[in-house]
NUKE-247948 format. One record per residue (C-alpha): residue number from 1; residue in three letters; z, y, x. Coordinates in steps of 0.02 Angstrom, whole numbers, plus 32768, in hexadecimal, padded with zeros to 4 digits. Layout:
BEGIN
(r NUM,"Ala",(Z,Y,X)) ...
This chain:
BEGIN
(r 1,"Met",(F8FC,3BCB,AA55)) (r 2,"Asp",(F8F7,3C62,A9E6)) (r 3,"Glu",(F93A,3C42,A939)) (r 4,"Gln",(F8B5,3C51,A8B5)) (r 5,"Lys",(F8DA,3C93,A809)) (r 6,"Arg",(F892,3C65,A763)) (r 7,"Lys",(F8AF,3CF2,A6EC)) (r 8,"Lys",(F89F,3CE6,A630)) (r 9,"Lys",(F8BE,3D6E,A5B2)) (r 10,"Glu",(F8DE,3D46,A4FD)) (r 11,"His",(F931,3DB2,A47B)) (r 12,"Gly",(F968,3E32,A4FC)) (r 13,"Gln",(F9C3,3DB1,A569)) (r 14,"Thr",(F994,3D7E,A619)) (r 15,"Cys",(F9A4,3CCC,A659)) (r 16,"Tyr",(F999,3C9D,A711)) (r 17,"Ala",(F97A,3BEC,A750)) (r 18,"Phe",(F99B,3BC6,A807)) (r 19,"Pro",(F95A,3B28,A85A)) (r 20,"Asn",(F9D5,3AB7,A8B4)) (r 21,"Lys",(F9DE,3ACF,A96F)) (r 22,"Pro",(F96F,3A55,A9CE)) (r 23,"Thr",(F9C4,39B0,A9EC)) (r 24,"Pro",(F9B2,3954,AA92)) (r 25,"Ser",(F937,38DD,AA41)) (r 26,"Met",(F8CD,3965,A9EE)) (r 27,"Pro",(F84B,38ED,A9A5)) (r 28,"Ile",(F7C5,3969,A972)) (r 29,"Val",(F782,39E9,A9EC)) (r 30,"Ile",(F705,3A69,A9AB)) (r 31,"Asp",(F69A,3AC5,AA2B)) (r 32,"Glu",(F694,3B76,A9E7)) (r 33,"Ala",(F5F9,3B9F,AA4D)) (r 34,"Lys",(F595,3B11,A9FC)) (r 35,"Cys",(F5DD,3B13,A94B)) (r 36,"Ala",(F567,3B60,A8CB)) (r 37,"Gly",(F5EF,3B74,A847)) (r 38,"Cys",(F591,3B0C,A7C6)) (r 39,"Asn",(F634,3AB8,A78A)) (r 40,"Lys",(F5E4,3A0D,A773)) (r 41,"Cys",(F679,39C3,A7D0)) (r 42,"Val",(F6ED,3A15,A750)) (r 43,"Asn",(F693,39C0,A6C0)) (r 44,"Ile",(F68B,3912,A710)) (r 45,"Cys",(F73E,3908,A753)) (r 46,"Thr",(F799,3883,A6EC)) (r 47,"Met",(F845,38C2,A720)) (r 48,"Asp",(F824,397A,A6F4)) (r 49,"Leu",(F86C,39B6,A799)) (r 50,"Ile",(F7DA,3A2B,A7BF)) (r 51,"Leu",(F7D0,3ACE,A75D)) (r 52,"Pro",(F73E,3B48,A757)) (r 53,"Asn",(F754,3BE7,A7BA)) (r 54,"Pro",(F75D,3C81,A74A)) (r 55,"Glu",(F6E8,3CDA,A7C3)) (r 56,"Lys",(F636,3C9D,A7A1)) (r 57,"Gly",(F5E2,3C48,A834)) (r 58,"Lys",(F686,3C26,A891)) (r 59,"Pro",(F6C6,3B77,A8BC)) (r 60,"Pro",(F737,3B23,A83B)) (r 61,"Ile",(F7F4,3B21,A84C)) (r 62,"Ile",(F84C,3A7D,A875)) (r 63,"Met",(F8ED,3A86,A810)) (r 64,"Tyr",(F93C,39DA,A823)) (r 65,"Pro",(F8FD,3986,A8C3)) (r 66,"Glu",(F985,3901,A8C6)) (r 67,"Glu",(F946,38B9,A820)) (r 68,"Cys",(F898,388F,A863)) (r 69,"Tyr",(F863,37D8,A84C)) (r 70,"Arg",(F7DE,37ED,A8D4)) (r 71,"Glu",(F755,37A9,A865)) (r 72,"Gly",(F6D2,381B,A8B5)) (r 73,"Asp",(F67D,3850,A813)) (r 74,"Cys",(F687,3906,A847)) (r 75,"Val",(F631,38E0,A8ED)) (r 76,"Thr",(F5A2,387F,A89D)) (r 77,"Glu",(F58A,38FE,A811)) (r 78,"Cys",(F580,3993,A888)) (r 79,"Pro",(F4CB,39CE,A89E)) (r 80,"Val",(F4ED,3A15,A94C)) (r 81,"Gln",(F4FE,3992,A9D5)) (r 82,"Gly",(F5A2,39A7,AA34)) (r 83,"Ala",(F5EF,3A2D,A9C4)) (r 84,"Ile",(F67A,39B5,A98E)) (r 85,"Thr",(F6CB,3939,AA03)) (r 86,"Leu",(F73F,38AF,A9C7)) (r 87,"Arg",(F7C5,387D,AA44)) (r 88,"His",(F81D,37D7,AA2C)) (r 89,"Pro",(F8CF,37BC,AA6C)) (r 90,"Leu",(F8D7,378C,AB23)) (r 91,"Met",(F916,36DB,AB01)) (r 92,"Gly",(F88E,36C0,AA7E)) (r 93,"Arg",(F800,36E7,AAF5)) (r 94,"Val",(F799,365E,AB43)) (r 95,"His",(F7C0,363F,ABF9)) (r 96,"Tyr",(F769,35D7,AC7C)) (r 97,"Lys",(F77E,35A5,AD33)) (r 98,"Asp",(F6F9,35D5,ADB1)) (r 99,"Lys",(F6CB,3535,AE0E)) (r 100,"Glu",(F69F,358F,AEB0)) (r 101,"Thr",(F736,3601,AEC1)) (r 102,"Gly",(F7B5,35A8,AE52)) (r 103,"Glu",(F7DB,364E,ADFF)) (r 104,"Ile",(F809,364C,AD46)) (r 105,"Lys",(F7A8,36CE,ACE2)) (r 106,"Arg",(F7AD,3708,AC2D)) (r 107,"Ile",(F71C,3740,ABC2)) 
């Protein structure tokens, strides 16, 4: 993953903010091809882990993925179906056993 930069200039100083590297349980996945860059997910996130991209129309930056509560507000607020996917931890996912094959599957 390419590191994204958020650049801010104030009083002749430059400040860079770098998002944390993706963790194995990256809870929020944003499809860059579908994202309209409306930043509604930024406004609704209760944990403030999503920041607006400084480039207009680009997907937001996920700064602190490990702090996500997995509430799903960002997914429901997004106007584009499938632009944001919320992934729950593997052990928190619902699993079931197929009666015909006996295979255990996860949703």
